[in-house]
Rosetta silent file (secondary structure, phi, psi, omega in degrees, C-alpha in Angstrom):
SEQUENCE: MTTALARGMERALLRQAQIPCDVSTIGDGAARCLVMELETWPKPGLVSHVDSGSHDDMVAGTFRRSAAAIKPYFQLLADAAAHGCGMGRLRIIGLEAEGAMLAATSGVNTHRGAIFGLGLLCAAAGARAGGLVNPELPLGDVVVQLWGASILDGPVLLRSHGSEARRRFHAGGARLEAVKGFPSVYRIGLPALRRAARVNPDDAEAARVEACFALIAAVEDTNLLHRGGLEGLRFARSATRHFLDSGGVRRPGWRPRAQSVHERFIARRLSPGGSADLLAMTLFVDVHERSSP
SCORE:     score description
SCORE:     0.000 S_00000001
   1 L     0.000  132.540 -179.846  -21.092  156.410 -207.205 S_00000001
   2 L   -72.461  157.599  179.354  -17.991  154.829 -208.788 S_00000001
   3 H   -61.569  -41.691 -179.768  -17.583  151.057 -208.898 S_00000001
   4 H   -62.165  -41.767 -179.922  -14.442  151.235 -206.760 S_00000001
   5 H   -66.747  -41.851  179.965  -16.211  153.317 -204.118 S_00000001
   6 H   -61.514  -41.746  179.449  -19.214  150.999 -204.104 S_00000001
   7 H   -68.080  -35.767  177.142  -16.972  147.976 -203.625 S_00000001
   8 H   -63.783  -41.487  177.905  -15.099  149.732 -200.849 S_00000001
   9 H   -65.307  -39.337  179.294  -18.351  150.472 -199.034 S_00000001
  10 H   -63.652  -43.352  179.340  -19.454  146.862 -199.500 S_00000001
  11 H   -62.581  -38.171  178.596  -16.195  145.533 -198.029 S_00000001
  12 H   -64.767  -42.002  178.891  -16.595  147.841 -195.028 S_00000001
  13 H   -62.753  -41.940  179.954  -20.168  146.634 -194.523 S_00000001
  14 H   -65.840  -40.525  178.306  -19.052  143.013 -194.713 S_00000001
  15 H   -61.108  -40.246  177.809  -16.240  143.587 -192.218 S_00000001
  16 H   -60.035  -45.040 -176.419  -18.762  145.078 -189.803 S_00000001
  17 H   -67.466  -21.480 -175.129  -21.047  142.069 -190.169 S_00000001
  18 L   -92.954   -2.109  178.462  -18.158  139.659 -189.505 S_00000001
  19 L   -69.900  124.303  177.791  -17.135  141.120 -186.154 S_00000001
  20 L   -54.326  140.104 -172.417  -17.877  138.555 -183.427 S_00000001
  21 L  -124.956  157.745  169.425  -20.745  139.850 -181.336 S_00000001
  22 L   -96.958 -171.962 -176.317  -22.223  139.535 -177.894 S_00000001
  23 H   -57.788  -38.250 -171.818  -25.959  139.521 -177.213 S_00000001
  24 H   -69.313  -12.806 -178.007  -26.268  143.295 -177.547 S_00000001
  25 H  -109.918    3.935 -175.583  -25.145  143.356 -181.197 S_00000001
  26 H   -64.498  -43.294 -179.173  -27.201  140.465 -182.574 S_00000001
  27 H   -62.794  -42.643  177.401  -30.054  142.647 -183.849 S_00000001
  28 H   -60.620  -43.856 -179.422  -27.692  144.984 -185.694 S_00000001
  29 H   -63.216  -39.937  179.149  -25.962  142.027 -187.326 S_00000001
  30 H   -63.984  -44.160  179.123  -29.256  140.517 -188.476 S_00000001
  31 H   -63.819  -37.018  177.289  -30.369  143.800 -190.049 S_00000001
  32 H   -64.236  -34.863  177.669  -27.008  144.117 -191.828 S_00000001
  33 H   -66.599  -35.465  174.836  -27.527  140.666 -193.312 S_00000001
  34 H   -63.913  -39.800  178.914  -30.880  141.804 -194.698 S_00000001
  35 H   -67.423  -40.535  178.297  -29.156  144.802 -196.284 S_00000001
  36 H   -64.724  -36.952  175.001  -26.421  142.595 -197.765 S_00000001
  37 H   -61.802  -44.150  178.826  -29.096  140.327 -199.248 S_00000001
  38 H   -61.279  -41.578 -175.747  -30.752  143.391 -200.793 S_00000001
  39 L   -89.057   40.779  174.583  -27.419  144.639 -202.166 S_00000001
  40 L  -121.448  128.654 -178.633  -26.787  141.439 -204.087 S_00000001
  41 L  -153.994  140.473    2.074  -27.338  141.406 -207.858 S_00000001
  42 L   -83.332  137.527  170.657  -28.287  139.642 -210.040 S_00000001
  43 L  -118.390  115.255 -171.378  -30.745  137.646 -207.905 S_00000001
  44 L   -51.402  113.462  174.520  -33.294  135.962 -210.191 S_00000001
  45 L    76.929   -2.351 -171.621  -36.600  137.828 -210.005 S_00000001
  46 L  -100.791  156.351  177.334  -35.800  139.482 -206.686 S_00000001
  47 L   -71.308  138.415  175.259  -35.643  143.113 -205.572 S_00000001
  48 L  -144.523 -175.915  176.362  -32.152  144.596 -205.244 S_00000001
  49 L   -71.190  -10.277 -178.785  -30.419  147.971 -205.220 S_00000001
  50 L   -93.696  -45.433 -179.332  -30.287  147.687 -209.045 S_00000001
  51 L  -154.291  179.637 -175.941  -33.914  146.908 -209.939 S_00000001
  52 L   -99.555    8.189  176.975  -37.230  145.612 -208.586 S_00000001
  53 L    58.203 -132.503 -177.586  -37.124  142.212 -210.229 S_00000001
  54 L   -90.255   16.299 -173.461  -40.573  140.715 -210.696 S_00000001
  55 L  -110.938  137.126  175.699  -42.223  143.153 -208.278 S_00000001
  56 L  -103.960  -12.044 -171.378  -44.343  146.207 -209.014 S_00000001
  57 L  -108.300    7.490 -178.611  -45.173  147.075 -205.402 S_00000001
  58 L  -154.335  152.428  177.764  -41.715  147.437 -203.860 S_00000001
  59 L  -133.818 -179.668 -178.789  -38.271  148.894 -204.474 S_00000001
  60 H   -57.435  -40.053 -179.689  -34.957  148.820 -202.629 S_00000001
  61 H   -60.627  -33.489  177.194  -36.074  151.685 -200.394 S_00000001
  62 H   -60.893  -43.041 -179.345  -39.063  149.624 -199.259 S_00000001
  63 H   -71.201  -34.857  178.042  -36.718  146.915 -198.043 S_00000001
  64 H   -65.281  -43.141  178.140  -34.375  149.385 -196.370 S_00000001
  65 H   -63.309  -41.027  179.550  -37.250  150.911 -194.406 S_00000001
  66 H   -63.604  -46.741 -179.375  -38.452  147.460 -193.462 S_00000001
  67 H   -60.752  -40.330  178.390  -35.017  146.289 -192.281 S_00000001
  68 H   -66.061  -37.380 -177.217  -34.629  149.408 -190.141 S_00000001
  69 H   -70.184  -35.581 -175.794  -38.093  148.974 -188.650 S_00000001
  70 H   -93.535   -8.279  179.912  -37.635  145.349 -187.627 S_00000001
  71 H   -54.219  -45.822 -179.419  -34.033  145.621 -186.413 S_00000001
  72 H   -61.361  -28.615 -178.212  -35.050  146.419 -182.792 S_00000001
  73 H   -76.782  -31.088  171.627  -37.270  143.328 -182.730 S_00000001
  74 H   -60.515  -40.079  178.775  -34.411  141.075 -183.783 S_00000001
  75 H   -68.195  -39.532  177.356  -32.579  142.411 -180.744 S_00000001
  76 H   -61.741  -38.817  177.427  -35.619  141.861 -178.534 S_00000001
  77 H   -62.819  -43.750  178.698  -35.760  138.240 -179.709 S_00000001
  78 H   -63.533  -44.471 -179.666  -32.089  137.753 -178.844 S_00000001
  79 H   -63.432  -44.373 -178.775  -32.512  139.394 -175.443 S_00000001
  80 H   -61.750  -44.384 -179.972  -35.638  137.391 -174.612 S_00000001
  81 H   -67.220  -35.499  178.353  -33.981  134.091 -175.512 S_00000001
  82 H   -62.954  -25.836  179.091  -30.845  135.004 -173.554 S_00000001
  83 L   -97.290    9.566  173.284  -33.092  135.350 -170.512 S_00000001
  84 L    83.660   15.416  178.755  -34.765  131.998 -171.101 S_00000001
  85 L   -66.942  149.456 -177.927  -38.123  133.182 -172.466 S_00000001
  86 L   -91.145 -174.529 -175.728  -40.203  130.579 -174.246 S_00000001
  87 H   -62.951  -30.233  178.781  -41.879  130.479 -177.634 S_00000001
  88 H   -57.354  -46.659  179.130  -44.923  132.360 -176.384 S_00000001
  89 H   -68.422  -40.367  179.450  -42.876  135.503 -175.779 S_00000001
  90 H   -62.290  -38.290  179.019  -40.926  135.045 -179.022 S_00000001
  91 H   -64.017  -41.155  179.616  -44.191  134.856 -180.978 S_00000001
  92 H   -61.040  -44.981  178.365  -45.434  138.106 -179.464 S_00000001
  93 H   -62.263  -41.470  179.026  -42.204  139.865 -180.451 S_00000001
  94 H   -61.653  -41.463  178.078  -42.474  138.398 -183.953 S_00000001
  95 H   -66.175  -37.929  176.137  -46.026  139.709 -184.367 S_00000001
  96 H   -64.362  -38.791  177.296  -44.892  143.136 -183.164 S_00000001
  97 H   -63.360  -41.884  178.482  -42.078  143.033 -185.722 S_00000001
  98 H   -62.891  -40.162  176.468  -44.538  142.201 -188.478 S_00000001
  99 H   -61.802  -41.169  178.840  -46.691  145.154 -187.438 S_00000001
 100 H   -65.823  -39.024  177.645  -43.667  147.452 -187.560 S_00000001
 101 H   -60.936  -49.137 -177.153  -42.756  146.100 -191.012 S_00000001
 102 H   -65.444  -34.934  177.553  -46.236  146.718 -192.410 S_00000001
 103 H   -67.229  -38.095 -177.844  -46.322  150.213 -190.932 S_00000001
 104 H   -74.102  -24.667 -174.030  -42.949  151.055 -192.495 S_00000001
 105 L  -111.177    9.797 -177.273  -43.896  149.691 -195.930 S_00000001
 106 L    58.157   40.590  173.570  -47.536  150.846 -196.138 S_00000001
 107 L    92.549    4.097 -178.922  -48.753  147.275 -195.919 S_00000001
 108 L   -86.991  132.830  177.895  -46.229  145.542 -198.194 S_00000001
 109 L   -83.123   98.397  178.379  -44.879  142.184 -197.013 S_00000001
 110 L   -96.251  -38.811 -167.757  -41.142  142.557 -197.434 S_00000001
 111 L  -135.963   26.201 -179.310  -39.699  140.456 -194.613 S_00000001
 112 H   -58.883  -44.201  179.458  -42.370  138.223 -193.042 S_00000001
 113 H   -64.468  -37.320  179.406  -40.322  135.118 -193.799 S_00000001
 114 H   -70.210  -35.782  176.895  -37.156  136.714 -192.474 S_00000001
 115 H   -58.774  -39.898  179.516  -38.892  137.777 -189.270 S_00000001
 116 H   -72.563  -60.363 -172.914  -39.706  134.118 -188.702 S_00000001
 117 H   -72.336  -52.206  179.519  -36.508  132.371 -189.814 S_00000001
 118 H   -67.156  -32.987  176.680  -33.874  135.005 -189.115 S_00000001
 119 H   -62.038  -41.515  177.498  -35.742  135.906 -185.934 S_00000001
 120 H   -64.910  -38.394  178.133  -35.413  132.342 -184.668 S_00000001
 121 H   -68.050  -34.707  173.516  -31.708  132.360 -185.466 S_00000001
 122 H   -62.432  -44.019  178.238  -31.343  135.641 -183.539 S_00000001
 123 H   -61.934  -41.622  178.900  -33.078  134.023 -180.609 S_00000001
 124 H   -63.085  -41.451  177.592  -30.775  131.012 -180.903 S_00000001
 125 H   -63.154  -38.494  177.547  -27.728  133.301 -180.963 S_00000001
 126 H   -64.775  -44.769  179.511  -29.076  135.052 -177.867 S_00000001
 127 H   -63.288  -39.073 -179.843  -29.628  131.786 -176.014 S_00000001
 128 H   -69.898  -44.545  178.630  -26.147  130.595 -176.936 S_00000001
 129 H   -66.470  -28.957  179.223  -24.472  133.865 -175.973 S_00000001
 130 L   -81.151    1.025  175.647  -26.480  133.872 -172.744 S_00000001
 131 L    80.718   17.677 -177.062  -25.022  130.511 -171.744 S_00000001
 132 L   -87.345  -13.764  178.186  -28.288  128.555 -171.953 S_00000001
 133 L  -138.622  170.787  176.219  -26.967  125.961 -174.407 S_00000001
 134 L   -56.691  123.430 -177.150  -23.661  124.427 -175.421 S_00000001
 135 L   -64.388  -15.145  178.976  -21.683  127.297 -177.006 S_00000001
 136 L   -93.011   -1.931 -177.831  -20.453  124.955 -179.748 S_00000001
 137 L   -74.571  128.118  176.767  -23.971  123.963 -180.805 S_00000001
 138 L   -57.861  149.898 -176.664  -24.908  125.272 -184.293 S_00000001
 139 H   -59.099  -38.772  178.380  -27.683  127.840 -184.251 S_00000001
 140 H   -60.340  -39.759  178.340  -30.003  125.588 -186.227 S_00000001
 141 H   -69.483  -32.115  175.703  -29.599  122.859 -183.621 S_00000001
 142 H   -62.593  -43.337  178.259  -30.280  125.392 -180.863 S_00000001
 143 H   -58.208  -46.548 -179.199  -33.596  126.231 -182.533 S_00000001
 144 H   -63.553  -45.772 -175.853  -34.552  122.544 -182.667 S_00000001
 145 H   -64.503  -43.510 -173.496  -33.461  121.859 -179.100 S_00000001
 146 H   -87.590  -35.061 -169.503  -35.199  124.825 -177.480 S_00000001
 147 H  -134.054    9.179 -175.121  -38.268  125.434 -179.622 S_00000001
 148 H   -54.217  -52.015 -178.204  -38.737  122.593 -182.129 S_00000001
 149 H   -64.856  -38.039 -178.684  -41.956  121.215 -180.675 S_00000001
 150 H   -67.573  -32.561  178.702  -43.397  124.690 -180.088 S_00000001
 151 H   -63.819  -43.654  179.696  -42.782  125.703 -183.697 S_00000001
 152 H   -66.679  -32.919 -177.171  -44.887  122.788 -184.950 S_00000001
 153 H   -83.465   -4.218 -173.999  -47.662  123.535 -182.460 S_00000001
 154 L   -74.276  165.995  179.831  -47.897  127.218 -183.366 S_00000001
 155 L   -66.591  151.731 -179.398  -50.750  128.964 -185.199 S_00000001
 156 L  -109.461  135.093  174.768  -50.835  128.861 -188.990 S_00000001
 157 L   -76.580  107.384 -172.399  -51.470  131.910 -191.197 S_00000001
 158 L   -71.907  -25.824 -173.471  -54.415  130.641 -193.231 S_00000001
 159 L  -110.412   12.750  177.949  -54.372  133.377 -195.864 S_00000001
 160 L   -79.633  155.879  178.498  -50.676  133.810 -196.549 S_00000001
 161 H   -61.044  -39.573  179.693  -49.244  132.937 -199.954 S_00000001
 162 H   -63.463  -41.673  179.125  -46.932  130.413 -198.344 S_00000001
 163 H   -64.903  -40.702  178.515  -49.799  128.655 -196.552 S_00000001
 164 H   -62.667  -43.223  179.585  -51.822  128.479 -199.751 S_00000001
 165 H   -66.216  -39.373  178.806  -48.866  126.987 -201.638 S_00000001
 166 H   -62.395  -42.849  179.594  -48.205  124.447 -198.872 S_00000001
 167 H   -67.432  -43.061 -174.675  -51.823  123.272 -198.940 S_00000001
 168 H   -72.038  -40.809 -173.296  -52.058  123.167 -202.733 S_00000001
 169 H  -111.123    3.976 -179.586  -48.697  121.563 -203.500 S_00000001
 170 L    57.527   39.310  179.366  -47.989  119.786 -200.179 S_00000001
 171 L   -83.042  158.740 -177.131  -44.771  121.780 -199.812 S_00000001
 172 L   -75.036  -53.327  177.651  -42.799  121.902 -196.584 S_00000001
 173 H    82.264 -177.409 -172.532  -42.362  125.650 -196.151 S_00000001
 174 H   -66.019  -35.030 -177.230  -40.558  127.775 -193.578 S_00000001
 175 H   -65.787  -45.007  178.729  -41.949  126.041 -190.513 S_00000001
 176 H   -65.996  -36.167  175.880  -40.657  122.616 -191.523 S_00000001
 177 H   -58.003  -45.130 -179.250  -37.315  124.196 -192.448 S_00000001
 178 H   -66.952  -43.102 -177.842  -37.020  125.613 -188.923 S_00000001
 179 H   -61.862  -29.257  179.482  -38.100  122.396 -187.209 S_00000001
 180 L   -89.193    2.689  178.327  -35.323  120.543 -189.047 S_00000001
 181 L    85.736   24.659  177.889  -32.682  123.078 -187.990 S_00000001
 182 L    59.091   58.149  179.772  -32.543  125.009 -191.299 S_00000001
 183 H   -61.880  -29.614  179.341  -30.935  122.323 -193.477 S_00000001
 184 H   -65.246  -32.789  177.163  -31.155  124.557 -196.565 S_00000001
 185 H   -70.682  -50.271 -171.546  -28.883  127.055 -194.838 S_00000001
 186 H   -77.949  -32.278 -174.686  -26.364  124.551 -193.535 S_00000001
 187 H   -98.983  -19.600 -175.357  -26.284  122.065 -196.437 S_00000001
 188 H  -120.828  -62.846 -174.140  -26.837  124.373 -199.413 S_00000001
 189 H   -63.003  -50.072 -175.196  -26.450  128.106 -198.757 S_00000001
 190 H   -66.562  -46.666  176.916  -23.461  128.062 -196.428 S_00000001
 191 H   -60.657  -40.446  179.703  -21.294  125.595 -198.421 S_00000001
 192 H   -65.279  -42.756  179.035  -21.990  127.487 -201.670 S_00000001
 193 H   -59.645  -46.568 -175.278  -21.191  130.838 -200.049 S_00000001
 194 H   -74.188  -35.471  176.036  -17.916  129.619 -198.592 S_00000001
 195 H   -61.604  -47.659 -178.395  -16.774  127.763 -201.705 S_00000001
 196 H   -66.125  -35.589  179.494  -17.272  130.854 -203.852 S_00000001
 197 H   -66.786  -34.426  178.854  -15.592  133.061 -201.243 S_00000001
 198 H   -69.491  -36.002 -179.353  -12.497  130.849 -201.253 S_00000001
 199 H   -69.972  -41.827 -178.206  -12.246  131.030 -205.051 S_00000001
 200 L  -135.373   79.771 -174.213  -12.606  134.819 -205.178 S_00000001
 201 L   -67.121  -13.142 -179.126  -12.059  136.305 -201.710 S_00000001
 202 L   -93.340    0.851 -178.398  -12.156  139.884 -203.038 S_00000001
 203 L  -127.019   84.936 -178.345  -15.702  139.666 -204.429 S_00000001
 204 H   -66.052  -32.848 -179.755  -18.179  139.162 -201.586 S_00000001
 205 H   -64.605  -40.051  179.264  -21.137  139.894 -203.853 S_00000001
 206 H   -59.042  -41.250  179.054  -20.185  137.027 -206.173 S_00000001
 207 H   -63.631  -38.387  178.345  -20.251  134.613 -203.236 S_00000001
 208 H   -67.227  -39.976  176.779  -23.727  135.843 -202.271 S_00000001
 209 H   -60.650  -45.801  179.647  -24.953  135.406 -205.850 S_00000001
 210 H   -58.736  -45.215  179.473  -23.602  131.842 -205.895 S_00000001
 211 H   -63.661  -40.384  179.538  -25.354  131.035 -202.615 S_00000001
 212 H   -62.090  -48.030  179.033  -28.600  132.560 -203.876 S_00000001
 213 H   -61.836  -40.628  179.974  -28.547  130.507 -207.087 S_00000001
 214 H   -62.826  -39.996  179.271  -27.707  127.351 -205.128 S_00000001
 215 H   -66.358  -46.148  179.767  -30.662  127.891 -202.813 S_00000001
 216 H   -60.897  -37.785 -177.532  -33.111  128.529 -205.659 S_00000001
 217 H   -67.682  -19.060 -172.539  -31.848  125.416 -207.452 S_00000001
 218 H  -119.330  -28.217 -170.924  -32.586  123.190 -204.457 S_00000001
 219 L   -83.381  142.274  173.301  -35.294  124.705 -202.245 S_00000001
 220 L   -83.790   77.945 -170.255  -39.012  123.979 -202.615 S_00000001
 221 L   -75.729  116.593 -177.490  -39.747  127.709 -202.518 S_00000001
 222 H   -69.432  -22.515  174.883  -43.418  128.347 -201.731 S_00000001
 223 H   -67.523  -39.882  175.882  -43.174  131.840 -203.244 S_00000001
 224 H   -65.719  -40.867  178.321  -42.245  130.269 -206.576 S_00000001
 225 H   -63.574  -39.281  179.651  -45.069  127.769 -206.227 S_00000001
 226 H   -63.884  -43.260 -175.309  -47.527  130.561 -205.497 S_00000001
 227 H   -82.010  -37.489 -171.438  -46.505  132.594 -208.548 S_00000001
 228 H  -125.985    1.149 -178.088  -45.707  129.884 -211.069 S_00000001
 229 H    64.910 -166.013 -178.982  -46.989  126.555 -209.793 S_00000001
 230 H   -63.422  -35.884  178.667  -44.980  123.389 -210.294 S_00000001
 231 H   -62.947  -42.110  178.571  -43.964  124.493 -213.793 S_00000001
 232 H   -64.349  -40.290  178.285  -42.530  127.721 -212.405 S_00000001
 233 H   -64.211  -43.513  179.274  -40.642  125.849 -209.697 S_00000001
 234 H   -62.732  -43.857  178.336  -39.191  123.421 -212.242 S_00000001
 235 H   -59.719  -47.468 -177.594  -38.120  126.259 -214.517 S_00000001
 236 H   -59.795  -44.969 -179.907  -36.479  128.141 -211.650 S_00000001
 237 H   -65.008  -42.767 -178.247  -34.566  125.102 -210.482 S_00000001
 238 H   -65.332  -44.969 -177.181  -33.457  124.183 -213.995 S_00000001
 239 H   -64.962  -44.107 -179.138  -32.289  127.700 -214.930 S_00000001
 240 H   -72.419  -35.639  177.962  -30.294  128.233 -211.740 S_00000001
 241 H   -65.314  -39.049  178.017  -28.864  124.710 -211.803 S_00000001
 242 H   -62.280  -41.276  177.061  -27.644  125.234 -215.379 S_00000001
 243 H   -59.261  -45.449 -178.136  -25.883  128.446 -214.273 S_00000001
 244 H   -68.190  -44.435 -178.327  -24.168  126.596 -211.430 S_00000001
 245 H   -67.721  -20.720  178.028  -23.257  123.542 -213.492 S_00000001
 246 L   -88.261   10.113  176.776  -21.746  125.849 -216.131 S_00000001
 247 L   116.847  -14.827  178.968  -19.275  127.196 -213.594 S_00000001
 248 H    56.187 -142.008 -178.647  -21.361  129.647 -211.615 S_00000001
 249 H   -78.800   -4.757  178.243  -19.475  132.727 -210.453 S_00000001
 250 H   -80.504  -16.917 -179.059  -16.176  130.889 -210.864 S_00000001
 251 L   -88.866  132.227  177.867  -16.470  131.108 -214.642 S_00000001
 252 L   -55.174  142.238 -178.832  -15.281  134.355 -216.303 S_00000001
 253 L    75.510   27.688 -175.276  -18.148  136.513 -217.519 S_00000001
 254 H   -69.446  -31.315 -172.295  -20.531  135.116 -214.945 S_00000001
 255 H   -64.881  -44.899  176.345  -22.458  138.326 -214.330 S_00000001
 256 H   -61.083  -34.668  177.984  -24.106  138.625 -217.799 S_00000001
 257 H   -67.668  -40.728  177.425  -25.112  134.963 -217.569 S_00000001
 258 H   -66.092  -38.981  178.086  -26.614  135.529 -214.125 S_00000001
 259 H   -63.058  -37.761  178.081  -28.381  138.645 -215.393 S_00000001
 260 H   -61.096  -41.332  176.553  -29.891  136.619 -218.243 S_00000001
 261 H   -63.755  -43.192  177.684  -31.395  134.190 -215.720 S_00000001
 262 H   -55.753  -46.676 -177.993  -32.679  137.147 -213.717 S_00000001
 263 H   -67.372  -32.944  177.123  -34.389  138.581 -216.788 S_00000001
 264 H   -69.355  -34.921  173.887  -35.986  135.237 -217.625 S_00000001
 265 H   -63.683  -44.335 -179.790  -37.465  135.102 -214.124 S_00000001
 266 H   -60.705  -42.501  179.821  -38.837  138.627 -214.578 S_00000001
 267 H   -59.676  -30.928  179.511  -40.436  137.647 -217.902 S_00000001
 268 H   -96.058    0.146 -179.709  -42.264  134.849 -216.070 S_00000001
 269 L    61.421   35.206  179.544  -43.025  137.047 -213.015 S_00000001
 270 L   -94.453  140.387  179.258  -41.247  134.572 -210.750 S_00000001
 271 L  -145.260  107.910 -177.906  -39.796  135.665 -207.409 S_00000001
 272 L   -83.107   68.840 -176.142  -38.115  133.170 -205.039 S_00000001
 273 H   -60.901  -33.720  177.653  -38.706  135.158 -201.860 S_00000001
 274 H   -63.592  -37.277  177.676  -38.122  132.163 -199.614 S_00000001
 275 H   -69.098  -33.319  175.677  -34.651  131.728 -201.066 S_00000001
 276 H   -62.841  -43.268  176.621  -33.940  135.421 -200.465 S_00000001
 277 H   -60.893  -42.955 -179.524  -34.811  134.934 -196.789 S_00000001
 278 H   -66.133  -31.112  175.403  -32.574  131.871 -196.661 S_00000001
 279 H   -64.338  -46.045  177.573  -29.718  133.873 -198.197 S_00000001
 280 H   -60.938  -39.435  178.482  -29.958  136.455 -195.394 S_00000001
 281 H   -67.399  -37.396  175.947  -30.061  133.626 -192.880 S_00000001
 282 H   -60.823  -43.491  178.859  -27.022  132.019 -194.503 S_00000001
 283 H   -62.658  -39.997  179.516  -25.092  135.271 -194.125 S_00000001
 284 H   -65.082  -46.535  179.601  -26.104  135.485 -190.464 S_00000001
 285 H   -64.019  -38.807  179.722  -25.056  131.898 -189.747 S_00000001
 286 H   -59.087  -40.898  178.896  -21.776  132.423 -191.591 S_00000001
 287 H   -65.127  -44.071 -172.749  -20.930  135.309 -189.269 S_00000001
 288 H   -82.843  -15.652 -177.739  -21.850  133.429 -186.101 S_00000001
 289 L  -130.530   39.482 -175.115  -20.261  130.111 -187.027 S_00000001
 290 L   -63.228  -26.238 -177.755  -17.239  131.249 -188.988 S_00000001
 291 L   -81.488   -9.220 -179.681  -14.940  128.837 -187.174 S_00000001
 292 L   -76.646  160.772 -176.410  -16.960  125.790 -188.251 S_00000001
 293 L   -65.031    0.000    0.000  -15.821  123.749 -191.291 S_00000001
C-alpha cells in the first residue's frame, strides 16, 4: 500500500469517527478509536500495525479481532446506561465483553483495560444521549456522578498484573482514574492531542503519537510497573518527557526520534498498556466533546 493511499484511508477513518453520534452509534465509534490507537506508530513498546513492540504473544491482527469481538458490548453498555441501568448490569456486560475478547484472542489479554475505561465512557455517552444527565456534562463527570461510588465498591481482580502492581507499588490504577473522572484523559491526553492537531492538522497520526507520549510521561502506568518496576517507570517517563521537551511531533524529523524511544522500550521489554488504553479513551472523548475548549 502506498503512503498516500494509507494516509487517505486514515483520514477517511478519522472523519467517520468524528461524526456526531446518537446512542446507536456509540459502540462503533468506540471500536474505531481502538483501531486508531492500534494504527498509531511509533508508540513506545506497544503493538501497532507496524510491529509488535515488546510483545511476543500478540500482533496487530490479535487486536483487530479483539476490537471486533468487543464492539457489540460497547454498544450494549451505551444502551443499558441510556435506559438507566445501574453498575450491576454494566459489570455483567463488561464480564461478557472480556469473555468475548479472550475467545477471539485465544486467551490473550488485549483490551481488558479498555473494556473497563472505554466501556464506562460508552455508558456515560449513552446516559447523556438518553437524557439522563445534563447534556453539557463531560463524560468523565457523568461517570463520577452516576457510578463513582459503585466503582470503588466493585470486586477486585486479585491475580491481574495491574492489581499486583497496585499492591506492590501502591499505585492508583484504572479504578482510581475512573473514580476521579479520568483526569489523565482530560488534563493530559486531550490537550496534547488537540495542541498537536492544531500545529499540523493534516497529520492525525502525529497528534496521536504526541498524546501517547504525553500520557506515558505523566501516568503511573501499572503495566510499566509490572514489567519494569519503579526503575522502568522512571525510564519511561524520562525518555518520553525528553522527546516532548525537545519539540515532540512539532519538531522536524520527529518520527526517527520517536522510533528511537520505541526501540529503547523494546530493548527493556517495557509496554505502557495503560497509556494505550488512555489514548483510545482520549480519542473517544475528543469525538464526543469536540465543542469543548
